[in-house]
Structures are given as structure tokens and as C-alpha cells.
C-alpha positions as CSV (number, residue, x, y, z in Angstrom):
1,Q,-74.5,-40.8,16.6
2,V,-74.4,-36.9,16.3
3,Q,-71.5,-35.5,14.5
4,L,-70.6,-32.0,13.7
5,V,-68.9,-30.6,10.6
6,E,-67.0,-27.5,10.9
7,S,-65.7,-25.0,8.1
8,G,-64.7,-21.7,7.5
9,G,-61.3,-21.2,9.2
10,G,-58.1,-19.9,7.5
11,L,-55.6,-17.2,7.5
12,V,-56.7,-13.5,7.5
13,Q,-55.1,-10.1,8.0
14,A,-55.8,-8.1,11.2
15,G,-59.1,-6.2,10.7
16,G,-60.4,-8.8,8.2
17,S,-63.5,-11.1,8.7
18,L,-64.3,-14.7,8.5
19,R,-67.2,-16.8,8.8
20,L,-67.4,-20.1,10.6
21,S,-70.1,-22.8,10.0
22,C,-71.1,-25.9,12.1
23,A,-73.6,-28.4,10.7
24,V,-75.1,-31.0,12.7
25,S,-75.2,-34.5,10.9
26,K,-78.0,-36.1,12.5
27,T,-81.1,-34.2,13.1
28,D,-83.3,-36.9,14.7
29,Y,-82.7,-35.4,18.2
30,K,-83.7,-32.4,19.8
31,I,-81.0,-29.7,19.6
32,N,-80.7,-27.1,22.4
33,A,-77.9,-24.7,22.7
34,M,-75.3,-24.3,20.2
35,G,-71.8,-22.5,20.7
36,W,-68.4,-21.5,19.8
37,Y,-65.2,-22.1,21.9
38,R,-61.6,-21.5,21.0
39,Q,-58.3,-22.6,22.3
40,A,-55.1,-20.5,21.7
41,K,-51.6,-22.3,22.0
42,G,-50.7,-22.9,25.5
43,K,-54.0,-21.5,26.8
44,Q,-57.2,-23.2,28.0
45,R,-60.2,-23.5,25.8
46,E,-62.8,-20.6,26.3
47,S,-66.2,-19.8,25.4
48,V,-66.6,-17.4,22.7
49,A,-70.2,-17.4,22.0
50,R,-73.5,-19.3,22.6
51,I,-77.0,-19.3,21.4
52,T,-80.1,-20.9,22.8
53,N,-82.8,-22.6,20.9
54,D,-85.0,-19.4,21.4
55,G,-82.2,-17.4,20.0
56,T,-80.8,-15.8,23.1
57,T,-77.1,-15.1,22.8
58,N,-74.3,-14.2,25.0
59,Y,-70.6,-13.4,24.2
60,A,-67.3,-13.4,25.6
61,D,-66.2,-9.8,26.6
62,S,-63.3,-10.0,24.2
63,V,-65.5,-10.7,21.3
64,K,-68.6,-8.6,21.9
65,D,-69.4,-5.9,19.1
66,R,-66.9,-7.9,16.6
67,F,-68.5,-11.4,16.5
68,T,-72.1,-12.6,15.9
69,I,-73.4,-15.9,16.5
70,S,-76.5,-17.1,14.5
71,R,-78.3,-20.4,13.9
72,D,-80.4,-21.7,11.1
73,N,-82.8,-24.3,12.7
74,A,-84.0,-25.6,9.3
75,K,-80.5,-26.4,8.4
76,N,-79.4,-27.6,11.9
77,T,-76.4,-25.0,11.4
78,V,-74.7,-22.6,13.6
79,Y,-72.6,-19.8,12.5
80,L,-70.0,-17.3,13.9
81,Q,-69.4,-14.1,11.8
82,M,-66.0,-12.8,12.8
83,N,-65.2,-9.1,12.0
84,S,-62.4,-6.8,13.0
85,L,-60.3,-9.6,13.7
86,K,-57.2,-9.3,15.9
87,P,-54.1,-11.4,16.2
88,E,-55.1,-12.3,19.7
89,D,-58.0,-14.0,18.1
90,T,-55.7,-16.7,16.8
91,A,-56.7,-20.2,17.9
92,V,-58.5,-23.3,17.1
93,Y,-62.4,-22.7,17.2
94,Y,-64.5,-25.5,18.3
95,C,-68.2,-25.8,17.9
96,R,-70.4,-27.4,20.5
97,V,-74.0,-28.7,20.3
98,D,-76.2,-29.5,23.3
99,Y,-78.9,-32.0,22.6
100,E,-81.2,-34.6,24.2
101,V,-81.6,-38.3,23.6
102,F,-83.5,-39.3,27.0
103,K,-81.1,-37.1,28.7
104,A,-78.9,-33.9,28.1
105,L,-75.7,-34.7,26.1
106,E,-73.3,-32.6,24.1
107,V,-70.9,-33.1,21.0
108,W,-67.9,-31.1,19.7
109,G,-66.5,-30.5,16.4
110,Q,-63.1,-31.3,15.2
111,G,-62.0,-27.6,15.3
112,T,-61.0,-25.3,12.8
113,L,-57.9,-22.9,12.9
114,V,-58.1,-19.3,12.6
115,T,-54.9,-17.3,12.2
116,V,-55.0,-13.7,12.3
117,S,-51.7,-12.0,11.1
118,S,-50.8,-8.6,12.1
């Protein structure tokens, strides 16, 4: 069973930076897109950034030019570099990985809390 291990959340002041990591535990399967989502208290989960297996990326408008998603296919790991953080970036961040085992499937990480203080 595919599992994801997230790390890198924490408390940071506004204007600071954090890097999130998400490693795939089982690498026998074909991994497709990888992405990051977030859910702030009282709000719906939203997409933050996504990267396909050919390196194509897309971002939410609210994080463009501040966040960068990348992946290391050799390590089956996806990263989210977050710069110029704002208090409104405070949320639980979830990693999602799309993979194939005879059909398309997805798996979610356990979430990591990012808190940005003003």
C-alpha cells in the first residue's frame, strides 16, 4: 500500500520561508502527478500547486511567485518551497500523489501544519 510521509511544517513569521517534503513509501508503482493542497480552519481544502511527471507545474493564483513545487523522481519525493509567507497561508498542508496500479489511484498524506504569525 502506498503511503506518504510529510515533513517540514512549523511556525514562521510573516515574510519567512519553509520547505515541505513528501516522500512516497512504496515505489513499485508508476507515479503520475504530485501536488500540495491546504485547508485553513473553517475553509474548504484547496489546491496550492501541482507538478506532473514531465515537470509541468501549476499554482493557485494566491501563491504564484512565492511558492515553488518540485520533485525528485529518483527519491519519489515532492517539495514545496514557500517564500514570503503571509498569515493567510496558515493551514494544514496535504500532499497528494496520483499513481497507477492497473487503474488510476490517489493517496493523501497525513497533513502538516504551517502557521504564519504576523
